[in-house]
C-alpha positions as CSV (number, residue, x, y, z in Angstrom):
1,M,-6.0,-12.4,32.7
2,K,-3.7,-9.5,32.0
3,E,-1.3,-9.8,29.1
4,K,2.4,-9.8,30.3
5,I,4.8,-7.4,28.6
6,L,8.6,-7.2,28.9
7,I,10.2,-3.8,28.2
8,V,13.7,-3.9,26.7
9,E,15.0,-0.3,26.9
10,D,18.3,1.1,28.2
11,E,17.0,4.6,29.1
12,F,15.3,4.4,32.5
13,I,13.0,7.5,32.0
14,V,11.7,6.1,28.7
15,A,11.3,2.6,30.2
16,N,9.4,3.9,33.2
17,D,7.1,6.1,31.1
18,L,6.3,3.0,29.0
19,K,5.6,1.0,32.2
20,I,3.2,3.6,33.5
21,M,1.3,4.0,30.2
22,L,1.0,0.2,29.8
23,Q,-0.1,-0.5,33.3
24,K,-2.7,2.3,33.0
25,A,-4.0,0.5,29.8
26,G,-4.4,-2.8,31.8
27,Y,-1.2,-4.6,30.9
28,Q,1.1,-6.4,33.4
29,I,4.8,-5.4,33.2
30,V,7.0,-8.3,34.1
31,G,10.3,-6.5,33.9
32,I,12.5,-3.9,32.3
33,A,15.8,-5.0,30.7
34,S,18.5,-2.7,29.5
35,S,20.5,-5.3,27.6
36,V,19.9,-8.5,25.5
37,V,21.5,-10.6,28.3
38,Q,19.1,-9.2,30.9
39,A,16.2,-9.7,28.5
40,R,17.0,-13.4,27.9
41,K,17.0,-14.0,31.6
42,L,13.6,-12.3,32.1
43,I,12.1,-14.0,29.2
44,E,13.1,-17.4,30.6
45,E,11.8,-16.5,34.1
46,K,8.7,-14.5,33.4
47,K,7.4,-15.9,30.1
48,P,6.0,-12.6,28.7
49,D,3.3,-12.5,26.1
50,W,4.9,-9.5,24.3
51,V,8.2,-7.7,24.1
52,L,8.6,-4.0,23.5
53,L,12.1,-3.6,22.1
54,D,14.5,-0.6,21.6
55,I,17.2,-1.0,19.0
56,M,20.2,0.5,20.8
57,L,20.9,-1.3,24.1
58,K,23.7,-1.7,26.6
59,G,26.3,-4.3,25.6
60,D,27.5,-5.6,22.3
61,L,24.1,-6.9,21.1
62,T,21.2,-4.8,19.7
63,G,17.5,-5.1,19.8
64,I,17.7,-6.4,16.2
65,D,19.9,-9.3,17.5
66,L,17.3,-10.1,20.1
67,A,14.5,-9.8,17.6
68,W,15.9,-12.8,15.7
69,E,15.9,-14.8,18.9
70,L,12.3,-13.8,19.6
71,R,11.3,-15.0,16.1
72,E,12.8,-18.4,16.9
73,M,10.7,-18.5,20.1
74,N,7.6,-17.3,18.3
75,L,7.3,-14.5,20.9
76,P,5.7,-11.4,19.3
77,F,7.5,-8.1,19.6
78,L,7.4,-4.5,18.3
79,Y,10.1,-1.9,18.2
80,I,10.2,1.4,20.0
81,S,13.1,3.5,18.7
82,A,14.2,6.9,17.4
83,N,16.5,5.3,14.8
84,T,15.0,5.5,11.4
85,N,17.9,5.5,8.9
86,Q,17.5,3.3,5.8
87,S,20.0,0.6,6.8
88,T,18.4,0.2,10.2
89,L,14.9,0.0,8.7
90,E,16.0,-2.7,6.3
91,A,17.4,-4.7,9.2
92,V,14.3,-4.1,11.2
93,K,12.0,-5.2,8.4
94,A,14.0,-8.5,7.9
95,T,13.0,-9.5,11.5
96,Q,9.3,-9.1,10.6
97,P,8.1,-7.1,13.7
98,Y,4.4,-6.6,14.4
99,G,4.9,-2.8,14.7
100,F,7.4,0.1,15.0
101,M,6.9,3.1,17.1
102,V,9.0,6.2,16.6
103,K,10.1,8.2,19.7
104,P,8.6,10.5,20.9
105,F,5.0,9.4,20.8
106,R,1.7,9.9,22.6
107,E,0.2,7.4,25.0
108,R,-2.8,6.9,22.7
109,D,-0.4,6.1,19.8
110,L,1.3,3.4,21.9
111,I,-1.9,1.7,22.8
112,V,-3.3,1.8,19.3
113,M,0.0,0.5,17.9
114,L,0.0,-2.4,20.4
115,D,-3.6,-3.2,19.5
116,I,-2.7,-3.3,15.8
117,A,0.3,-5.5,16.6
118,K,-1.8,-7.9,18.5
119,Y,-4.3,-8.0,15.7
120,R,-1.6,-8.8,13.1
121,F,-0.2,-11.5,15.3
122,N,-3.6,-13.1,15.9
123,E,-4.5,-12.9,12.2
124,E,-1.2,-14.6,11.3
125,K,-1.9,-17.4,13.7
126,G,-5.5,-17.7,12.5
127,S,-4.3,-17.8,8.9
128,L,-1.9,-20.6,9.5
129,E,-4.5,-22.6,11.4
130,Q,-7.1,-22.0,8.7
131,T,-4.6,-23.1,6.0
132,K,-4.1,-26.4,7.8
133,I,-7.9,-26.9,8.1
134,D,-8.9,-25.9,4.6
135,N,-6.5,-25.4,1.8
136,E,-9.2,-24.9,-0.9
137,I,-9.2,-21.5,-2.7
138,H,-12.5,-20.2,-4.0
139,E,-12.7,-17.6,-6.8
140,I,-13.4,-13.9,-6.2
141,E,-15.5,-12.1,-8.8
142,G,-13.4,-9.9,-11.0
143,I,-10.1,-11.5,-10.1
144,V,-9.1,-13.8,-12.9
145,G,-6.5,-16.6,-12.8
146,N,-5.5,-19.7,-10.8
147,S,-1.7,-19.3,-10.3
148,P,-0.2,-20.1,-6.9
149,L,0.8,-16.5,-6.4
150,L,-2.7,-15.2,-7.2
151,N,-4.3,-17.8,-4.9
152,E,-2.1,-16.5,-2.1
153,V,-3.6,-13.0,-2.7
154,I,-7.1,-14.4,-2.8
155,E,-6.6,-16.2,0.5
156,K,-5.3,-13.0,2.1
157,I,-8.3,-11.1,0.8
158,K,-10.7,-13.6,2.3
159,I,-8.9,-13.4,5.7
160,V,-8.8,-9.7,6.0
161,A,-12.1,-8.6,4.3
162,P,-14.4,-9.4,7.2
163,A,-12.2,-7.5,9.7
164,E,-12.0,-3.8,10.3
165,T,-8.3,-3.5,9.9
166,S,-6.5,-1.3,7.5
167,V,-5.0,-2.9,4.4
168,L,-2.0,-1.8,2.3
169,I,-1.9,-3.2,-1.2
170,L,1.6,-3.2,-2.8
171,G,2.5,-3.8,-6.4
172,E,3.6,-2.4,-9.6
173,S,1.4,-0.1,-11.7
174,G,-1.2,-2.1,-13.6
175,T,-1.2,-5.2,-11.3
176,G,-4.9,-4.8,-10.2
177,K,-4.7,-2.9,-6.9
178,E,-8.0,-1.2,-7.3
179,R,-9.7,-4.5,-8.2
180,V,-8.3,-6.0,-5.0
181,A,-9.6,-3.0,-3.0
182,H,-13.1,-3.6,-4.5
183,A,-12.9,-7.3,-3.6
184,I,-12.0,-6.5,0.0
185,H,-15.0,-4.1,0.2
186,D,-17.4,-6.5,-1.5
187,L,-16.6,-9.3,1.0
188,S,-16.8,-6.9,4.0
189,Q,-19.6,-5.9,6.3
190,H,-19.5,-2.5,4.6
191,K,-20.5,-3.9,1.2
192,S,-23.9,-2.3,1.2
193,N,-22.3,1.1,1.7
194,P,-20.1,3.1,-0.8
195,I,-16.5,2.5,-1.6
196,V,-14.9,5.9,-2.4
197,I,-11.9,5.9,-4.7
198,V,-9.2,8.6,-4.1
199,N,-6.2,8.9,-6.4
200,C,-3.8,10.7,-4.1
201,A,-1.4,11.6,-7.0
202,A,-4.2,13.5,-8.8
203,L,-5.1,15.7,-5.9
204,P,-4.0,19.3,-6.3
205,Q,-1.7,20.1,-3.4
206,S,-3.6,23.2,-2.4
207,L,-6.9,21.4,-2.3
208,I,-5.9,18.0,-0.7
209,E,-7.4,18.9,2.7
210,S,-10.7,20.1,1.1
211,E,-10.9,17.1,-1.1
212,L,-10.4,14.6,1.7
213,F,-12.1,16.2,4.6
214,G,-14.4,18.8,3.0
215,H,-14.9,22.5,3.7
216,E,-17.5,24.9,5.1
217,K,-19.0,27.7,3.0
218,G,-16.6,30.6,3.0
219,A,-13.6,28.6,4.3
220,F,-11.4,30.2,1.6
221,T,-11.7,32.3,-1.5
222,G,-13.9,30.4,-3.9
223,A,-15.6,28.2,-1.3
224,N,-19.1,29.3,-2.2
225,S,-20.9,26.3,-0.7
226,L,-20.5,23.5,1.7
227,R,-18.4,20.6,0.4
228,I,-18.5,17.0,1.8
229,G,-15.1,15.4,1.6
230,K,-14.1,11.9,0.5
231,F,-13.9,10.6,4.1
232,E,-17.4,11.8,4.9
233,Q,-18.7,10.4,1.7
234,A,-17.3,7.0,2.6
235,N,-18.8,7.0,6.1
236,N,-19.8,3.4,7.1
237,G,-18.1,2.2,3.9
238,T,-14.6,1.9,2.5
239,I,-12.2,4.6,1.3
240,F,-9.5,3.5,-1.1
241,L,-6.4,5.7,-1.0
242,D,-4.6,4.9,-4.2
243,E,-1.0,6.0,-4.7
244,I,-0.8,6.9,-1.0
245,G,3.0,7.5,-1.4
246,E,2.3,10.6,-3.4
247,L,0.7,12.5,-0.4
248,P,2.9,15.4,0.8
249,L,4.1,15.3,4.4
250,D,1.7,17.9,5.8
251,S,-1.2,16.0,4.4
252,Q,0.2,12.8,5.9
253,V,0.1,14.3,9.4
254,K,-3.6,15.2,9.0
255,L,-4.4,11.7,7.6
256,L,-2.7,10.0,10.5
257,R,-4.8,12.1,12.9
258,V,-8.0,11.0,11.2
259,L,-6.9,7.3,11.3
260,Q,-6.1,7.6,15.0
261,E,-9.1,9.6,16.2
262,K,-11.7,8.3,13.8
263,E,-13.0,11.8,13.2
264,I,-12.6,14.7,10.8
265,Q,-13.0,18.5,10.8
266,R,-14.0,20.3,7.7
267,L,-11.8,23.1,6.5
268,G,-13.1,26.3,8.1
269,G,-15.3,24.4,10.5
270,N,-15.1,24.3,14.3
271,K,-16.7,21.0,15.1
272,T,-15.5,17.4,14.7
273,I,-17.4,14.8,12.8
274,K,-17.1,11.1,13.9
275,I,-16.6,8.7,11.0
276,N,-16.6,4.9,10.6
277,V,-14.5,4.2,7.5
278,R,-12.6,1.1,6.4
279,I,-9.2,2.2,5.1
280,V,-7.6,0.5,2.1
281,A,-4.5,2.1,0.7
282,A,-2.2,1.2,-2.2
283,T,1.2,2.2,-3.6
284,N,3.7,1.1,-6.3
285,R,6.5,2.8,-4.3
286,S,8.7,1.3,-1.6
287,L,7.4,3.1,1.4
288,E,10.3,1.9,3.5
289,K,12.6,3.8,1.1
290,E,10.3,6.8,1.2
291,V,10.4,6.7,5.0
292,A,14.2,6.5,5.1
293,E,14.5,9.4,2.7
294,G,12.1,11.6,4.8
295,R,9.2,11.6,2.3
296,F,6.8,9.4,4.2
297,R,6.0,9.3,7.9
298,L,7.1,6.1,9.7
299,D,4.1,6.2,12.1
300,L,1.7,6.6,9.2
301,Y,3.4,3.7,7.3
302,Y,2.9,1.4,10.3
303,R,-0.7,2.6,10.8
304,L,-1.5,1.7,7.2
305,N,0.7,-1.4,7.0
306,V,-1.4,-3.5,9.4
307,F,-2.2,-6.1,6.8
308,P,0.0,-5.8,3.6
309,I,-1.0,-7.6,0.4
310,Q,1.7,-7.9,-2.2
311,L,0.4,-8.3,-5.8
312,P,2.6,-10.3,-8.2
313,T,3.5,-8.8,-11.6
314,L,2.0,-10.4,-14.7
315,K,5.4,-11.7,-15.6
316,E,5.4,-13.7,-12.3
317,R,2.1,-15.3,-13.1
318,K,2.2,-16.1,-16.8
319,E,0.1,-19.1,-16.3
320,D,-2.9,-16.7,-15.9
321,I,-2.3,-14.9,-19.2
322,E,-4.6,-17.1,-21.3
323,A,-7.5,-16.8,-18.8
324,L,-7.0,-13.0,-18.5
325,A,-6.8,-12.6,-22.3
326,N,-10.0,-14.6,-22.8
327,H,-11.7,-12.6,-20.1
328,F,-10.9,-9.3,-21.7
329,L,-11.8,-10.7,-25.1
330,K,-15.3,-11.5,-24.0
331,K,-15.6,-8.2,-22.2
332,Y,-14.6,-6.0,-25.1
333,A,-16.3,-8.0,-27.8
334,A,-19.6,-7.6,-26.0
335,S,-19.1,-3.9,-25.2
336,S,-18.0,-3.0,-28.8
337,R,-20.5,-5.4,-30.3
338,R,-17.8,-7.1,-32.4
339,N,-18.0,-10.8,-33.3
340,V,-14.6,-11.7,-32.1
341,S,-14.6,-14.9,-30.0
342,N,-11.1,-16.5,-30.2
343,I,-7.4,-15.9,-29.9
344,S,-5.2,-18.2,-32.1
345,P,-2.7,-20.5,-30.5
346,S,0.2,-18.6,-32.0
347,A,-1.1,-15.3,-30.7
348,L,-1.5,-16.8,-27.3
349,E,2.1,-17.9,-27.4
350,Q,3.1,-14.3,-28.2
351,L,1.3,-13.1,-25.1
352,K,3.0,-15.8,-22.9
353,N,6.5,-14.9,-24.3
354,Y,6.1,-11.2,-23.6
355,D,7.4,-9.6,-20.3
356,W,4.5,-7.2,-19.7
357,P,6.1,-4.1,-18.2
358,G,2.6,-2.6,-17.9
359,N,1.2,-5.7,-16.3
360,I,-2.6,-6.5,-16.5
361,R,-3.5,-3.0,-17.6
362,E,-1.2,-3.3,-20.6
363,L,-2.8,-6.7,-21.5
364,E,-6.3,-5.3,-21.2
365,H,-5.6,-2.4,-23.4
366,L,-3.9,-4.7,-26.0
367,I,-6.9,-7.0,-26.1
368,E,-9.3,-4.0,-26.4
369,R,-7.4,-2.5,-29.3
370,N,-7.1,-5.8,-31.1
371,V,-10.8,-6.6,-30.7
372,L,-11.5,-3.4,-32.6
373,L,-8.9,-4.1,-35.3
374,A,-9.8,-7.8,-35.8
375,K,-10.8,-8.6,-39.4
376,S,-12.4,-12.0,-38.5
377,T,-13.8,-13.8,-35.5
378,E,-10.2,-14.7,-34.4
379,I,-7.3,-12.5,-33.3
380,E,-4.4,-14.1,-35.2
381,K,-1.5,-11.9,-34.2
382,F,-0.6,-9.2,-31.8
383,D,1.6,-6.2,-32.6
384,L,3.4,-6.0,-29.2
385,A,5.1,-2.7,-28.4
386,S,8.8,-2.7,-28.0
387,D,10.3,-1.9,-24.7
388,T,10.1,1.9,-24.2
389,S,12.0,2.0,-20.9
390,V,14.9,4.5,-20.6
391,P,18.2,2.9,-19.5
392,F,19.9,4.2,-16.4
393,E,22.3,7.0,-17.3
394,V,25.4,8.2,-15.6
395,V,25.9,11.9,-15.3
396,P,29.3,13.3,-16.2
397,T,30.5,13.3,-12.5
398,G,30.1,9.5,-12.5
399,E,27.2,9.6,-10.0
400,M,24.0,7.8,-10.7
401,K,21.0,10.0,-11.4
402,S,18.4,10.3,-8.6
403,M,15.0,8.6,-9.0
404,E,13.3,11.9,-9.6
405,E,15.7,12.8,-12.4
406,M,15.2,9.3,-13.9
407,E,11.4,9.6,-13.7
408,K,11.6,13.1,-15.3
409,D,13.8,11.8,-18.1
410,H,11.4,8.9,-18.6
411,I,8.3,11.1,-18.9
412,M,10.1,13.6,-21.1
413,N,11.2,10.7,-23.4
414,A,7.6,9.4,-23.6
415,L,6.3,12.9,-24.4
416,Q,8.8,13.4,-27.2
417,R,7.8,10.0,-28.7
418,C,4.2,11.1,-28.6
419,N,4.9,14.6,-30.0
420,G,3.7,16.1,-26.7
421,K,0.4,14.3,-26.5
422,V,-0.4,13.4,-22.9
423,S,-3.8,11.7,-22.9
424,G,-6.0,9.7,-25.3
425,P,-5.0,7.0,-27.8
426,G,-1.3,7.2,-28.6
427,G,-0.6,9.6,-25.8
428,A,2.2,9.5,-23.2
429,A,-0.1,8.3,-20.5
430,E,-1.1,5.2,-22.5
431,M,2.6,4.5,-23.3
432,L,3.6,4.8,-19.7
433,K,0.6,2.7,-18.5
434,M,-0.8,5.3,-16.1
435,Q,-3.9,7.4,-15.7
436,P,-3.7,10.8,-17.5
437,Q,-4.5,12.7,-14.3
438,T,-1.6,10.9,-12.6
439,L,0.7,11.8,-15.4
440,Y,-0.4,15.5,-15.3
441,S,0.2,15.5,-11.5
442,K,3.7,14.0,-11.9
443,M,4.6,16.5,-14.7
444,K,3.6,19.4,-12.3
445,K,5.5,17.9,-9.4
446,L,8.7,17.3,-11.6
447,G,8.5,20.8,-13.2
448,I,7.7,19.5,-16.7
449,K,6.0,22.4,-18.5
450,Q,2.6,22.1,-20.1
451,D,4.2,23.3,-23.4
452,Y,4.1,19.7,-24.5
453,N,0.4,19.7,-24.8
C-alpha cells in the first residue's frame, strides 16, 4: 500500500512540483494545504502517513506551529523551506523534525531525505519498543562505566550499529568520540573490513580532495603516482570523519555528492568509482550554529545527522571516574612495566571532585603520567592542573569578542604558557587537550605564526 503524504506549502508551483516528484517515486499525495487551518482539516479527513511542511504559510500560524501539533499526534513530518536563519533553525530543532530540506533541491535529494526521515522515524519507534521489551544494558568492549548517561549511549550504539545509516557523534573534545566510532564499526556487518580514521581539521586545505578521494598520476604538480583516497581505502568498511565541522564549504559540497551518489572520482580522473562505505562523523562544534552562520551546509548537516549520539562530559558522569581511572591504571602499568596497582581513597576523591575540562582524555593522560611518577605500588595523590581557560573579554567598544577571536586568544595564551612549545610533553597541545596536528591546523587557520615553535 502506498504511503500517504500531505503537502503543506503556500506556493502553488513548489507544491505542484513536490506532488509530481513524490507521485513519480510511488507516494500517494492526499492533498495540498496552504495554511495551518487547511492542513488540520486534511489531516483529520485523509489520515496521512507523513507531512511535508513549509515554514512560512498563509494566515497567522506558521509551519512550526503546526509541527508542535503533529508531534502531539505522533504524525511524522519534515520541513521544506528556504528559511535558514539561526532563530528559525533553533525553533525548528525544538520541534524535533525527521528532516529539513533547503529550497531549491533536486528530485533525488528529496527522495533520499524522505528515505532518511522514514528510517529515523522507524528506528525511534523500534527503540521505544525494544526498551519496553528488554531494558538490560550489556557492556561494549573499550567503553568503560555504568552511569545512566553512558548506558543511554551504549543502547544507541547497539541500535544503530547493525544498520547502514550515517551516524553523527556529538560531544566535547576528549569525551571518547573515536572510541564510539570503533564500537559502531565493531558491531556492524562491516567489522571484518577496515575502519579508516580521517581528522578533517588536520587535512591541508589544498590537499583535502586528494586525501579523501585520491588522485591520478599527473593530476597536479607533484602527483608522481596514483593515490588511493580515504573513501576508497574504506570501501566495504567504515570511514570516521572526525571534526567534520572543520571542513571548508567547497569540500562539503563534494562530500555531500559522494554521500548521495555513493561514488567518487579521483582528482584528475575521468571515471567514477562506486563505493560502499558506512559514514560515521563527529564534531565538538554546534553544527546548527555553523549552519546559521554560513560555515556549514544545511543539506550536509541533515544528511549526516540521521542518527545523532550525544556523548556526556566526564563531569556529567562522575560515577564512572573510579572505573575509568582503574582501567587506565591497569593499561599503563602493563605497557610501562611498572608495579602500580592501586589508587588511594583520598586520591580517588580528588578525581571525583575535579571538573575535568579535558574529559576522559585528560583523565587518561593524568593516570599515565602518575603511573610513571609513582614511587610505590599505590598512587597516593594527584597534582591536578589548575583551570587554564581564558575568561571572556570585552573589547573597548563594549562588544563581545567573536568565537574565532576567543579561540585565537586561548591558543596564544597556551603557547605563551608553554614558551612556544606546541607538541610533546608540556606542550600547548597537551595543555589544550587536543591532538598536535589539530592545533597546528587551527594555528594556520587563525593566522598564528609558527614563530612560536
